C-alpha positions in Angstrom: 19.8 119.5 106.7 17.6 121.1 104.7 16.7 120.0 100.8 15.5 122.2 98.6 14.8 121.8 94.6 16.8 124.3 92.5 16.3 124.8 88.6 14.5 121.2 88.3 17.9 120.0 87.7 19.0 119.1 91.3 18.3 119.5 94.7 20.3 121.7 97.2 21.6 120.1 100.5 22.3 122.6 102.9 23.0 123.1 106.3 20.7 124.7 108.5 21.7 128.1 108.6 22.9 128.1 104.5 20.0 128.1 102.7 21.2 128.9 99.0 24.2 129.3 96.8 23.0 130.8 93.7 25.0 132.0 90.5 23.0 135.5 90.3 20.1 137.5 91.4 17.6 136.3 88.7 18.6 132.3 90.2 18.0 133.5 93.7 14.6 135.2 92.8 13.5 131.8 91.0 14.8 129.6 93.8 12.8 131.6 95.9 9.2 131.8 94.1 10.3 127.5 93.6 10.1 127.6 97.9 7.8 130.3 98.7 5.6 128.7 101.2 8.8 127.6 102.9 10.6 131.1 103.2 7.3 132.7 104.1 7.7 130.8 107.7 11.3 131.8 108.4 11.5 134.5 110.9 15.2 135.4 112.0 18.5 137.1 110.8 19.8 136.8 107.1 23.2 137.2 105.5 23.4 137.6 101.8 26.9 137.7 100.5 29.3 136.6 97.8 32.2 134.8 98.2 34.3 136.8 98.6 32.7 139.7 100.6 29.6 140.2 102.9 27.2 142.2 101.3 24.3 142.5 103.7 22.9 141.5 107.2 19.2 141.8 108.0 16.3 140.4 110.0 13.1 139.1 108.2 9.4 138.1 109.7 8.9 136.7 106.7 12.1 135.6 104.7 10.8 135.6 101.3 9.4 139.1 101.2 13.0 140.4 102.4 14.6 138.6 100.1 12.4 139.1 96.8 12.6 143.0 97.6 16.5 142.6 97.6 16.7 140.8 94.7 14.5 143.4 93.1 17.1 146.2 94.0 19.9 144.0 92.5 17.5 144.0 89.1 16.1 147.6 89.1 13.8 147.1 85.9 11.7 144.4 88.0 10.9 147.8 90.4 8.0 150.2 90.0 8.8 153.7 89.3 7.8 154.1 92.6 10.0 152.3 94.3 13.0 153.2 91.8 12.6 156.6 93.5 11.7 155.6 97.3 14.4 153.2 97.3 16.9 154.4 95.2 20.0 154.0 97.8 18.9 150.2 98.1 18.8 150.0 94.2 22.4 151.8 94.2 23.8 149.6 97.0 22.3 146.3 95.4 22.5 146.4 91.8 26.5 146.0 91.2 25.6 142.4 92.8 23.4 141.5 90.2 25.3 138.8 88.5 27.3 137.7 91.4 27.6 134.3 92.7 25.3 134.9 95.7 25.4 132.7 98.9 22.3 133.5 101.6 22.6 132.5 105.2 19.8 132.3 107.7 19.7 131.6 111.5 16.2 131.3 112.4 14.7 133.2 115.5 10.9 133.6 116.7 11.7 136.4 118.7 11.8 139.9 117.5 14.4 140.9 120.5 16.8 138.2 119.8 16.7 139.2 115.8 17.5 142.8 116.6 20.1 141.9 119.0 21.7 139.6 116.6 21.5 141.7 113.4 23.3 144.3 115.2 25.8 142.3 116.6 26.3 140.7 112.9 26.7 144.2 111.5 29.3 145.1 113.9 30.9 141.8 112.8 30.9 142.6 108.8 31.6 145.5 106.7 28.4 145.5 104.8 27.6 147.7 101.5 26.3 150.3 103.6 29.6 150.8 105.7 32.3 150.3 103.3 30.8 152.2 100.4 29.0 155.2 102.9 25.6 154.9 101.2 
């Protein structure tokens, strides 16, 4: 069981593979900032979803950086002009989820080959935003 503080009001107790259930992208970015050092150390595969659907499956050497980038893509006003042009596909795919409840699950894996394998397996299992919206 991992215990992380959120919003200075209560602690979140999560199983090893679920690290957060938050009310919006803004809440997730605040949560990540408060627990930055912990998330920077995590390597593995992550799943971002709402209670209704899987949004995205990815792999990370630094979970903080990857999730932070996805949060910025959900909130384009936080992106630089260069990122807005360069990553338009990502912003278009993620920004509709800005105000959704978000669940982040994580499977810790040190080995890059294992991360690639699991990410690929999960991509085949879930219908993510890039598959069903043909971004």
